[in-house]
C-alpha positions in Angstrom: 370.9 209.7 123.0 368.5 208.8 121.6 365.5 210.6 120.4 361.3 210.2 120.5 361.3 210.0 116.1 360.1 213.3 114.8 359.2 214.5 111.5 361.3 217.3 110.2 362.2 218.6 106.6 365.9 218.8 105.5 367.7 220.9 103.4 368.7 220.1 100.0 369.7 221.7 96.5 367.3 220.6 93.5 370.0 220.6 90.7 368.6 219.4 88.0 365.3 219.0 86.5 364.7 215.7 84.0 362.1 216.2 80.8 362.9 213.1 79.2 359.4 212.7 76.9 357.6 211.1 79.8 355.3 212.2 83.3 355.8 213.0 85.4 359.2 215.1 85.7 361.2 214.2 88.0 363.9 216.2 90.3 367.4 215.7 90.8 368.6 216.9 94.5 371.9 216.9 96.6 372.8 217.2 100.2 375.9 216.5 101.9 375.9 214.2 105.8 377.9 214.9 107.9 380.7 212.6 106.7 380.9 214.5 104.0 379.2 212.1 101.6 377.8 213.7 99.0 373.5 212.2 98.3 372.1 212.8 95.1 368.8 212.0 95.4 366.3 211.7 92.2 362.1 211.4 93.2 359.2 212.7 91.4 358.3 215.9 90.7 354.3 215.3 91.8 355.2 213.2 95.2 357.1 216.5 96.3 354.4 218.7 95.4 357.1 220.9 93.7 355.4 223.6 91.6 356.7 224.5 88.4 358.4 228.2 89.7 360.5 226.1 92.3 362.1 224.5 89.7 362.2 228.1 87.7 365.7 228.2 87.9 369.0 226.0 89.4 370.1 225.3 91.4 367.3 225.8 93.7 367.1 225.3 97.3 363.9 222.6 98.7 363.2 220.4 101.8 362.6 217.2 101.8 360.6 215.4 104.2 362.5 213.0 106.7 362.3 211.7 110.2 364.6 212.5 112.9 365.8 209.0 114.2 368.1 210.1 116.9 370.8 212.7 118.4 374.1 212.8 119.5 376.2 216.2 119.9 380.0 215.6 117.6 383.6 215.9 119.1 383.5 219.9 119.0 380.2 220.4 120.8 377.8 221.0 117.1 374.2 219.4 117.5 373.8 216.3 114.8 370.3 214.5 113.7 370.3 210.4 111.9 367.5 210.9 109.8 365.5 208.9 107.6 363.7 210.5 104.8 360.3 210.1 104.5 359.4 209.4 100.5 362.9 207.4 100.3 363.7 208.8 97.0 365.7 206.9 94.4 369.4 207.4 95.6 371.1 207.1 92.5 374.8 207.8 94.7 374.4 204.0 95.4 373.4 200.5 93.5 370.4 199.9 94.5 367.1 201.4 96.2 366.6 201.9 99.9 366.0 203.6 102.5 368.6 206.4 103.5 370.1 206.8 106.7 372.6 209.7 107.5 373.7 211.4 110.2 373.4 215.3 109.4 373.6 218.7 111.0 370.7 220.2 113.2 371.7 223.1 111.4 371.0 221.3 107.7 366.8 221.0 109.0 364.4 223.2 109.1 362.6 224.1 113.1 359.4 222.8 111.5 359.6 219.5 113.3 359.7 221.5 116.2 356.2 221.4 116.9 356.5 217.7 117.1 358.1 218.2 120.6 355.2 220.3 122.3 
């Protein structure tokens, strides 16, 4: 079922803060899609608005901006949503940088995107 594109926030886990002597620092964040694939994302700390206290203790939950492109029901009746990431972070589990598009459970998204439906 095609959905009107809406802003959303994907719940991820920040697993690593990378201090490599350059500015800015980077984070690695992970999430798992509906196919069970574990995605590892790498992005610059400032581009996500992350504060020092957000990464003081790792792993740490975080919400990455994304867009909902489509939705459908799984065979068990669970609502799934196809998303793309807004910032196109570097996907280190893939061979090249590209816009990430995948299916996630609706429960993996924050409720903040519901405002766009009004």
